[in-house]
C-alpha positions as CSV (number, residue, x, y, z in Angstrom):
1,X,0.0,0.0,0.0
2,X,2.5,2.5,1.1
3,X,5.0,4.0,-1.3
4,X,8.0,1.9,-0.1
5,X,10.3,2.8,-3.0
6,X,11.1,6.2,-4.3
7,X,8.3,6.9,-6.7
8,X,8.2,9.7,-9.2
9,X,5.0,11.7,-9.6
10,X,4.5,14.1,-12.5
11,X,2.4,16.5,-10.3
12,X,1.4,17.0,-6.7
13,X,-2.2,16.3,-7.8
14,X,-1.0,12.8,-8.8
15,X,0.7,12.3,-5.5
16,X,-2.4,13.4,-3.6
17,X,-4.7,11.1,-5.6
18,X,-2.3,8.2,-4.9
19,X,-2.4,9.0,-1.2
20,X,-6.2,9.2,-1.2
21,X,-6.4,5.8,-3.0
22,X,-4.0,4.3,-0.4
23,X,-6.1,5.7,2.5
24,X,-9.3,4.2,1.0
25,X,-7.7,0.8,0.5
26,X,-6.3,0.8,4.0
27,X,-9.7,1.8,5.5
28,X,-11.3,-1.1,3.7
29,X,-8.6,-3.4,5.1
30,X,-9.2,-2.0,8.5
31,X,-12.9,-2.8,8.2
32,X,-12.1,-6.3,7.1
33,X,-9.8,-6.9,10.1
34,X,-12.3,-5.4,12.5
35,X,-15.0,-7.8,11.2
36,X,-12.6,-10.7,11.5
37,X,-11.8,-9.7,15.1
38,X,-15.5,-9.3,15.9
39,X,-16.3,-12.7,14.4
40,X,-13.5,-14.4,16.4
41,X,-14.6,-12.8,19.6
42,X,-18.2,-13.9,19.1
43,X,-17.0,-17.3,18.2
44,X,-15.0,-17.6,21.3
45,X,-18.0,-16.5,23.4
46,X,-19.9,-19.5,22.1
47,X,-17.2,-21.9,23.1
48,X,-15.2,-21.2,26.3
49,X,-15.0,-17.8,28.0
50,X,-11.5,-17.6,29.3
51,X,-9.5,-14.7,31.0
52,X,-7.4,-14.1,27.9
53,X,-10.4,-13.4,25.7
54,X,-11.9,-11.2,28.4
55,X,-8.7,-9.2,28.5
56,X,-8.7,-8.8,24.7
57,X,-12.4,-7.7,24.8
58,X,-11.5,-5.1,27.5
59,X,-8.8,-3.8,25.2
60,X,-11.2,-3.6,22.3
61,X,-14.0,-2.0,24.2
62,X,-11.9,0.4,26.3
63,X,-13.0,1.8,29.6
64,X,-16.8,2.0,30.2
65,X,-16.6,4.9,32.5
66,X,-14.1,7.7,31.6
67,X,-13.5,8.4,35.4
68,X,-12.8,4.8,36.1
69,X,-10.1,3.7,33.7
70,X,-9.5,0.0,33.5
71,X,-5.9,-0.9,33.7
72,X,-4.9,-3.9,31.7
73,X,-2.0,-5.6,33.5
74,X,0.7,-6.6,31.1
75,X,1.7,-10.2,31.8
76,X,5.5,-10.6,31.9
77,X,5.1,-14.1,30.8
78,X,4.6,-14.2,27.1
79,X,3.5,-17.0,24.8
80,X,5.6,-15.8,21.9
81,X,9.0,-17.4,21.3
82,X,11.7,-15.9,19.1
83,X,13.2,-18.6,17.0
84,X,15.7,-16.4,15.1
85,X,14.0,-15.7,11.8
86,X,10.4,-16.1,13.1
87,X,8.4,-15.6,16.2
88,X,5.9,-18.3,17.0
89,X,3.0,-18.5,19.4
90,X,3.1,-21.3,22.0
91,X,-0.4,-22.5,22.1
92,X,-3.4,-23.3,20.1
93,X,-6.5,-21.2,20.2
94,X,-7.9,-17.9,19.3
95,X,-5.7,-15.7,21.7
96,X,-2.6,-15.9,19.5
97,X,-4.7,-15.4,16.3
98,X,-6.5,-12.4,17.8
99,X,-3.2,-10.9,18.9
100,X,-1.9,-11.1,15.4
101,X,-5.1,-9.5,14.0
102,X,-4.9,-6.7,16.6
103,X,-1.3,-6.0,15.7
104,X,-2.2,-5.9,12.1
105,X,-5.2,-3.6,12.7
106,X,-3.0,-1.2,14.8
107,X,-0.4,-1.2,12.0
108,X,-3.1,-0.3,9.4
109,X,-4.5,2.4,11.6
110,X,-1.0,3.9,12.1
111,X,-0.5,3.9,8.3
112,X,-3.8,5.6,7.7
113,X,-2.9,8.3,10.3
114,X,0.5,8.9,8.6
115,X,-1.1,9.2,5.2
116,X,-3.8,11.6,6.4
117,X,-1.1,13.8,8.0
118,X,0.8,13.8,4.7
119,X,-2.3,14.6,2.7
120,X,-3.1,17.6,5.0
121,X,0.5,18.8,4.8
122,X,0.5,18.7,1.0
123,X,-2.8,20.5,0.9
124,X,-1.4,23.2,3.2
125,X,1.7,23.5,0.9
126,X,-0.6,23.9,-2.1
127,X,-2.8,26.5,-0.3
128,X,0.4,28.5,0.5
129,X,1.3,28.7,-3.2
130,X,3.0,25.5,-4.2
131,X,2.0,24.8,-7.8
132,X,0.1,21.6,-8.3
133,X,1.8,20.9,-11.6
134,X,5.3,20.6,-10.1
135,X,6.7,17.1,-10.2
136,X,8.2,15.3,-7.2
137,X,9.8,12.1,-6.0
138,X,8.3,10.7,-2.8
139,X,8.9,7.9,-0.4
140,X,7.1,6.8,2.8
141,X,8.0,4.0,5.0
142,X,5.9,2.8,7.9
143,X,6.1,5.0,11.0
144,X,8.2,7.7,9.3
145,X,7.2,10.9,7.6
146,X,6.8,11.4,3.9
147,X,10.1,12.4,2.2
148,X,9.5,14.5,-0.9
149,X,11.9,16.1,-3.3
150,X,10.6,18.6,-5.8
151,X,11.8,17.9,-9.4
152,X,11.3,19.4,-12.8
153,X,7.9,18.3,-14.0
154,X,7.3,16.3,-17.1
155,X,3.7,17.4,-17.2
156,X,4.3,20.6,-19.2
157,X,6.1,18.8,-21.9
158,X,4.1,17.6,-24.9
159,X,3.2,14.0,-24.5
160,X,2.0,13.5,-28.0
161,X,2.9,15.3,-31.1
162,X,1.5,14.8,-34.6
163,X,3.1,15.9,-37.8
164,X,1.5,15.4,-41.1
165,X,2.1,16.5,-44.6
166,X,-0.9,18.1,-46.2
167,X,-1.1,17.8,-49.9
168,X,-3.9,18.7,-52.4
169,X,-4.1,17.8,-56.0
170,X,-4.6,20.8,-58.1
171,X,-5.6,21.3,-61.7
172,X,-3.0,22.8,-63.9
173,X,-3.5,26.5,-64.5
174,X,-4.6,27.7,-67.8
175,X,-2.2,29.7,-69.8
176,X,-3.4,33.2,-68.9
177,X,-1.5,36.3,-68.2
178,X,-1.3,37.0,-64.6
179,X,-0.8,40.4,-63.2
180,X,0.7,40.5,-59.7
181,X,-1.9,41.4,-57.0
182,X,-4.8,40.4,-59.3
183,X,-7.2,37.7,-58.3
184,X,-7.1,34.7,-60.5
185,X,-10.4,33.0,-61.2
186,X,-10.6,29.6,-62.9
């Protein structure tokens, strides 16, 4: 989704539309993951209600009373084991799966937030006088600000040129005397 490589844009309008498309795609993904999490939580309610699921629900729902904040105690014991190239969950069940979905959802929301900040910043630049038809090269990696370099735009150059030879067959002129400046009728 994100522009992970340096990508050249002919105009800032093109950059803004790319950002907007990415925001829309990430919002759709966020909705999909929220639905998956909700389905998994409802599924776990039907089977066995354990403390881990209750803890995840508390995280999802947040505090019920703003004056009484629930504190979720972080367990020092973790079920995740680092095996060098991978980290694996020690256990079978929905808790590990839900943790992965929550991490992914948080990651997506962070990306959306970064893209929306960049969109606002670019709109501010344009409102302050930056021309929309200026080209740029941009890169954005997760959890870092957009890096943009303004470059000479290719948008003002002709993209397509058409040259043609126009020829018309004419009748040969009659042998008449022609006085310069005089209209010739045939």
